[in-house]
Legacy VTK file of the C-alpha trace (Angstrom):
# vtk DataFile Version 3.0
C-alpha trace
ASCII
DATASET POLYDATA
POINTS 188 float
166.100 195.471 155.537
167.141 194.282 159.011
165.917 190.760 158.144
167.969 190.798 154.943
171.060 191.895 156.895
170.512 189.159 159.496
170.229 186.545 156.744
173.339 187.911 155.053
175.223 187.667 158.336
174.217 184.034 158.870
175.144 183.115 155.271
178.588 184.688 155.665
179.065 182.825 158.962
178.068 179.594 157.175
180.464 180.280 154.303
183.297 180.702 156.822
182.486 177.228 158.156
182.397 175.827 154.609
185.791 177.394 153.893
187.327 174.889 156.313
186.560 172.191 153.726
188.920 173.935 151.313
191.751 173.919 153.843
191.270 170.482 155.410
193.240 167.806 153.603
191.775 164.302 153.349
193.231 162.257 156.174
193.744 159.049 154.218
196.013 160.801 151.742
197.908 162.663 154.446
198.483 159.391 156.322
199.673 157.773 153.080
202.354 160.428 152.593
200.841 162.056 149.501
202.792 165.237 148.742
199.871 167.493 147.838
196.714 165.773 149.094
193.292 166.882 148.009
191.032 168.804 150.362
187.600 167.671 151.450
186.160 170.366 149.154
188.149 168.979 146.209
186.621 165.550 146.844
183.083 166.911 147.166
183.435 169.006 144.020
184.473 166.083 141.837
181.667 163.990 143.306
179.197 166.698 142.277
180.567 166.574 138.737
180.354 162.775 138.759
176.701 162.963 139.826
176.047 165.194 136.814
177.446 162.458 134.544
175.068 159.742 135.730
172.548 158.780 133.062
169.720 157.194 135.030
166.174 158.499 134.657
165.089 156.592 137.788
167.178 158.950 139.953
166.628 162.570 140.924
169.905 163.810 139.465
169.665 167.309 140.957
169.222 165.753 144.384
172.275 163.543 143.788
174.406 166.560 142.839
173.254 168.463 145.924
173.806 165.442 148.157
177.321 164.997 146.782
178.244 168.579 147.626
176.910 168.392 151.198
177.663 164.777 152.166
180.899 165.693 154.003
179.787 169.153 155.178
179.996 168.234 158.884
183.710 167.564 158.365
184.195 171.338 158.196
183.776 171.272 161.972
184.927 167.775 163.011
187.596 167.056 160.400
188.013 163.996 158.195
187.701 161.053 160.587
188.810 157.759 159.038
188.192 154.201 160.277
191.848 154.170 161.413
191.508 157.162 163.761
190.268 155.145 166.754
186.813 156.758 166.718
183.851 154.391 166.744
181.223 154.694 164.012
178.710 155.703 166.682
180.964 158.441 168.080
181.757 159.699 164.565
178.045 159.875 163.757
177.375 161.716 167.035
180.151 164.245 166.351
178.981 164.821 162.786
175.319 165.072 163.825
176.240 167.735 166.376
178.285 169.582 163.746
175.378 169.455 161.306
173.081 170.896 163.974
175.560 173.731 164.498
175.548 174.382 160.749
171.726 174.417 160.646
171.685 176.776 163.617
174.234 179.037 161.912
171.849 179.365 158.983
169.031 180.184 161.381
166.992 177.105 160.576
166.181 178.541 157.136
164.557 176.546 154.346
168.012 176.142 152.816
169.458 174.903 156.110
166.682 172.344 156.405
167.325 171.149 152.839
171.054 170.772 153.541
170.300 168.852 156.719
167.739 166.620 154.995
170.176 165.802 152.169
172.935 165.052 154.671
170.659 162.816 156.743
169.445 160.994 153.643
173.058 160.300 152.698
173.908 159.170 156.225
170.888 156.849 156.435
171.641 155.397 152.953
168.065 154.191 152.402
167.223 155.773 149.038
168.458 155.105 145.518
169.976 158.600 145.441
171.885 157.975 148.687
173.095 154.602 147.369
174.413 156.317 144.260
176.196 159.062 146.204
177.816 156.437 148.441
179.044 154.708 145.280
180.351 158.015 143.959
182.141 158.668 147.255
184.127 155.446 146.982
184.571 155.649 143.210
185.996 159.160 143.504
188.366 157.886 146.192
189.808 155.125 144.006
190.031 157.463 141.013
192.065 159.773 143.240
194.130 156.816 144.488
194.971 155.874 140.895
196.022 159.455 140.181
198.220 159.515 143.301
199.769 156.155 142.427
200.780 157.681 139.107
201.904 161.098 140.389
203.519 160.079 143.684
204.751 156.628 142.623
203.083 154.971 145.639
201.140 151.757 146.008
197.739 152.538 147.526
196.312 149.014 147.521
194.341 149.497 150.754
192.092 152.104 149.116
191.226 149.713 146.314
190.780 146.725 148.627
188.452 148.652 150.954
185.990 149.184 148.106
186.177 145.892 146.236
182.708 144.503 145.533
180.711 147.304 147.182
179.424 149.230 144.167
175.685 149.012 143.479
175.000 151.277 140.513
175.863 149.744 137.116
177.224 152.962 135.620
179.501 153.534 138.610
180.577 149.883 138.428
181.558 150.453 134.786
183.663 153.441 135.860
185.274 151.348 138.595
186.067 148.587 136.097
187.761 151.171 133.881
189.766 152.532 136.826
190.972 148.995 137.600
191.782 148.382 133.919
193.887 151.544 133.775
195.573 150.686 137.050
196.601 147.306 135.646
197.912 148.957 132.474
200.062 151.378 134.455
201.873 148.630 136.377
LINES 1 189
188 0 1 2 3 4 5 6 7 8 9 10 11 12 13 14 15 16 17 18 19 20 21 22 23 24 25 26 27 28 29 30 31 32 33 34 35 36 37 38 39 40 41 42 43 44 45 46 47 48 49 50 51 52 53 54 55 56 57 58 59 60 61 62 63 64 65 66 67 68 69 70 71 72 73 74 75 76 77 78 79 80 81 82 83 84 85 86 87 88 89 90 91 92 93 94 95 96 97 98 99 100 101 102 103 104 105 106 107 108 109 110 111 112 113 114 115 116 117 118 119 120 121 122 123 124 125 126 127 128 129 130 131 132 133 134 135 136 137 138 139 140 141 142 143 144 145 146 147 148 149 150 151 152 153 154 155 156 157 158 159 160 161 162 163 164 165 166 167 168 169 170 171 172 173 174 175 176 177 178 179 180 181 182 183 184 185 186 187
């Protein structure tokens, strides 16, 4: 029973860390003056749904869904650092790696903690087909959100679209991106 209570305590501590994702607004939207910007958790949730919609038998879809919902987990502790925040890629990776270690430690190095860490590292290293897909989903979700904000907030968010032009690798995601661009053109 004591072991069960210790595990419960570490899970609740972990969930408190994760709750920061619900409260932390995505920096790019805040900096763009969006009235009600999405949270990091909002972004991760829609990415998980997007991963469920991929029809590709060559991918481990369950792994993609899991990776989508943990890919920004370290941001619960370090925040949403953008390329415009004056933090080098190396420093950002170091900060996020340290945060991920803190998260693993919070969960007591459990099997679940190791799986979360492995999924996060796989995403960060971007060497597998699943990681490639989740990177595509990350950017596709961002431009879908940009389109929605252009419509709701009557803003031009060209930089979000330009930063992703030509980077998509998965054909199904590319089809979604093409549709986003088509709808964006129609709304002008």
